[in-house]
C-alpha positions in Angstrom: 0.0 0.0 0.0 1.1 3.5 -0.8 1.9 5.7 2.2 -0.8 8.4 2.4 1.7 11.0 3.7 4.1 10.3 0.9 1.3 10.6 -1.6 0.2 13.9 -0.2 3.7 15.2 -0.3 4.2 14.1 -3.9 0.9 15.9 -5.0 1.2 19.1 -3.1 4.9 19.8 -2.9 6.2 18.5 -6.2 5.5 19.2 -9.9 3.3 16.6 -11.6 5.3 16.9 -14.8 8.9 17.2 -13.9 8.7 15.7 -10.3 10.7 18.7 -9.0 9.8 20.8 -6.0 7.1 23.4 -6.7 8.5 26.9 -7.0 6.9 30.1 -8.3 5.5 30.7 -10.8 3.1 27.7 -10.2 0.3 26.9 -12.6 -2.6 24.5 -12.5 -4.4 22.7 -15.3 -8.2 22.3 -15.8 -8.1 19.0 -13.9 -6.5 20.5 -10.8 -2.9 19.3 -11.0 0.0 21.5 -10.0 3.0 22.2 -12.2 6.0 24.5 -12.5 5.4 26.9 -15.3 8.9 26.4 -16.8 8.3 22.6 -17.0 5.0 23.1 -18.9 6.7 25.5 -21.3 9.5 23.1 -21.9 7.0 20.3 -22.5 5.1 22.3 -25.1 8.2 23.5 -26.9 9.6 20.0 -27.1 8.2 18.7 -30.4 10.8 16.0 -31.1 10.0 12.5 -32.2 11.7 11.0 -29.1 9.4 12.9 -26.8 8.1 10.7 -24.0 4.3 10.8 -23.6 3.3 12.2 -20.2 -0.1 11.2 -18.9 -0.1 14.1 -16.4 0.2 16.6 -19.3 -1.5 14.8 -22.2 -4.5 17.2 -22.1 -2.4 20.3 -22.1 -2.2 21.5 -25.8 -1.1 25.1 -25.2 -0.2 27.5 -22.4 -3.8 28.8 -22.4 -4.9 25.5 -20.9 -3.2 26.3 -17.6 -3.7 29.2 -15.3 -1.1 30.9 -13.1 -2.0 30.6 -9.4 -2.2 33.6 -7.1 -1.0 32.0 -3.8 -0.8 33.4 -0.3 2.4 32.9 1.6 2.4 31.2 5.0 4.1 33.5 7.5 5.0 30.5 9.7 6.9 28.7 6.9 10.6 28.7 7.6 11.6 27.0 4.4 14.1 24.2 3.9 16.9 25.9 5.9 16.1 23.9 9.1 16.5 20.5 7.4 19.7 21.2 5.5 21.9 19.3 8.0 19.4 16.4 8.4 19.4 16.6 12.2 15.9 18.0 12.5 12.4 16.7 12.0 10.6 17.7 8.8 7.1 18.8 9.7 4.9 17.6 6.9 1.9 19.4 8.2 3.4 22.8 7.6 3.1 24.3 4.1 4.5 27.4 2.3 1.0 28.5 1.2 -2.2 29.1 3.1 -5.8 30.1 2.5 -6.0 33.9 2.7 -9.6 33.8 4.1 -9.6 31.0 6.7 -5.9 30.5 7.3 -5.7 26.8 6.6 -2.4 25.5 5.3 -2.3 24.0 1.8 -0.7 20.7 2.8 -3.3 18.2 1.3 -5.2 17.7 4.6 -7.9 20.2 3.5 -9.6 20.6 0.1 -8.4 23.6 -1.8 -9.6 25.1 -5.1 -8.8 27.9 -7.4 -10.8 30.2 -9.7 -10.1 29.8 -13.4 -10.8 33.5 -14.1 -8.2 35.1 -11.8 -6.1 32.2 -10.4 -6.7 33.0 -6.7 -6.5 29.9 -4.4 -8.9 29.3 -1.5 -9.9 26.5 0.7 -13.2 24.9 0.0 -14.4 25.7 3.5 -13.9 29.4 2.8 -16.1 29.3 -0.3 -18.8 27.4 1.5 -18.9 29.5 4.6 -18.6 32.9 2.9 -20.8 32.5 -0.2 -20.3 35.2 -2.8 -20.3 35.6 -6.6 -17.1 37.7 -6.4 -13.5 36.6 -5.6 -12.6 37.2 -2.0 -9.1 38.4 -2.8 -9.3 40.4 -6.1 -13.0 41.0 -6.6 -13.4 39.3 -10.0 -16.9 37.7 -10.6 -17.0 34.0 -11.1 -19.5 31.1 -11.5 -19.6 27.6 -10.2 -18.1 26.2 -13.4 -15.0 28.4 -12.8 -14.2 26.7 -9.5 -11.6 23.9 -10.0 -10.6 21.7 -7.1 -6.9 21.1 -6.7 -5.7 17.4 -6.5 -9.3 16.1 -6.2 -10.4 12.5 -6.1 -11.5 10.4 -9.1 -15.1 11.7 -9.0 -13.9 15.3 -9.0 -11.5 14.6 -11.9 -14.3 13.1 -14.0 -16.5 16.1 -13.4 -13.6 18.5 -14.3 -13.0 16.4 -17.5 -16.6 16.8 -18.6 -16.4 20.6 -18.0 -13.1 20.8 -19.9 -14.5 19.0 -22.9 -17.6 21.2 -23.0 -15.5 24.4 -22.8 -13.3 23.3 -25.7 -16.3 22.3 -27.8 -17.9 25.7 -27.2 -14.6 27.5 -28.1 -14.4 25.5 -31.4 -17.9 26.3 -32.3 -17.4 30.0 -31.6 -14.3 30.1 -33.8 -16.1 28.4 -36.6 -19.0 30.8 -36.4 -16.6 33.8 -36.3 -14.9 32.4 -39.5 -18.2 32.0 -41.2 -19.3 35.5 -40.3 -16.0 37.0 -41.5 -16.2 35.1 -44.8 -19.8 36.3 -45.3 -18.8 39.9 -44.6 -15.9 39.6 -47.1 -18.2 38.2 -49.8 -20.7 41.0 -49.2 -17.9 43.6 -49.5 -16.8 42.0 -52.8 -20.4 42.1 -54.2 -20.8 45.8 -53.2 -17.5 46.7 -54.9 -18.5 44.9 -58.1 -22.0 46.4 -58.2 -22.4 50.0 -59.3 -22.5 52.6 -56.6 -25.4 54.8 -55.6 -26.6 57.2 -58.3 -25.4 60.8 -58.1 -27.7 63.6 -59.2 -26.4 67.1 -60.0 -28.5 69.9 -58.7 -26.6 73.1 -59.6 -23.2 72.9 -58.0 -23.8 70.3 -55.3 -23.9 66.5 -55.9 -26.1 64.3 -53.6 -25.7 60.5 -53.1 -29.2 59.0 -53.0 -29.4 56.3 -50.2 -33.1 55.5 -50.2 -35.8 55.4 -52.8 -37.8 58.3 -51.4 -34.8 60.6 -51.6 -34.2 59.7 -55.1 -37.7 60.6 -56.2 -37.5 64.0 -54.5 -34.1 64.8 -56.0 -35.2 63.8 -59.5 -38.3 65.9 -59.3 -36.2 68.9 -58.2 -33.6 68.5 -60.9 -36.0 67.6 -63.7 -36.6 71.3 -64.5 -32.9 72.1 -64.6 -32.1 69.1 -66.7 -34.9 69.9 -69.2 -33.6 73.5 -69.4 -30.1 72.3 -69.9 -30.9 70.0 -72.8 -31.9 72.7 -75.4 -28.8 74.7 -74.6 -26.6 71.6 -75.4 -28.6 71.2 -78.6 -28.2 74.8 -79.6 -24.4 74.6 -79.1 -24.2 71.4 -81.2 -26.2 73.1 -83.9 -24.0 76.1 -84.0 -20.8 74.0 -84.3 -22.3 72.0 -87.1 -23.3 75.2 -88.9 -19.8 76.6 -88.6 -18.3 73.4 -89.9 -20.7 73.3 -92.8 -19.8 76.9 -93.8 -16.1 76.2 -93.5 -16.2 72.8 -95.3 -18.7 73.7 -97.9 -17.4 73.5 -101.5 -19.5 76.4 -102.7 -17.4 79.1 -101.0 -17.4 82.6 -102.2 -14.1 84.2 -103.4 -14.5 86.9 -100.8 -14.7 84.4 -98.0 -11.6 82.6 -99.4 -9.6 85.8 -99.6 -9.8 86.2 -95.8 -7.4 83.3 -95.3 -3.6 83.4 -96.0 -3.8 80.2 -98.0 -5.7 82.1 -100.8 -3.8 82.9 -104.0 -4.4 86.7 -103.5 -2.5 86.6 -100.3 0.6 85.0 -101.8 3.3 87.3 -103.1 5.1 86.8 -106.4 8.8 86.2 -106.6 9.4 89.9 -107.5 7.6 91.1 -104.4 9.6 88.7 -102.2 12.4 90.3 -100.2 15.9 89.0 -99.8 16.4 86.1 -97.5 18.4 88.3 -95.2 15.7 90.9 -94.8 12.5 88.8 -95.0 10.0 89.1 -92.3 7.2 87.0 -90.9 4.9 88.1 -93.7 7.1 86.2 -96.2 5.1 83.2 -97.7 
């Protein structure tokens, strides 16, 4: 049979992963086991093929699966200095951490638990005697599902396993729903970019973007007069340009009209009238 005292010491004074003495920073998993934080980080970073599978940390997939504990020091704890020589008795009942509310030592004789939201550690007696929905130490609100028992029995571990699986399923579903929403929003943005934008109506100098059907009707009724008045002006301009071109390009031009331009024969000078190349001016053709 396993010695109960030795089992308690192994659970409450040593890391469940590296089997070294617990030293700060201390973390706890969702099943209530105690670890050194550096041991958990080394375990997660080691991705070699020769990595030995650890049952105590098989459910830890990332550093988010553990919470750092906010522990209260025991003022009566003298440390390991007394037992260096080996000539003194090691008191197993004393522990380096206590409950900040009741004052019980965290040595395994009493049931302890921690809050998953803030990481504060209390004895189960303190939570039962002083019932509140807020942490006694830091004031963070919590629920019954956030209370995790440290080093509980088999029944406690089974309950904590069910809660852990439910939390992970919820987180996966939430991530999937967020991805679907982001994909839908992206597709909607693409469709809006491809589709033509809102119609713009010019009313004098200002341009107005019509966002609803009613506004569009009102704007169009206001701008209909201006548009109708602007149409004949454009027509008159086009007619004037066509008449000018028809006069300039018509073959039946009068000699008087042709004589206006410098390309006419009357405007050209004969060789006798031309000046020397040294003294010619801009009127030389």
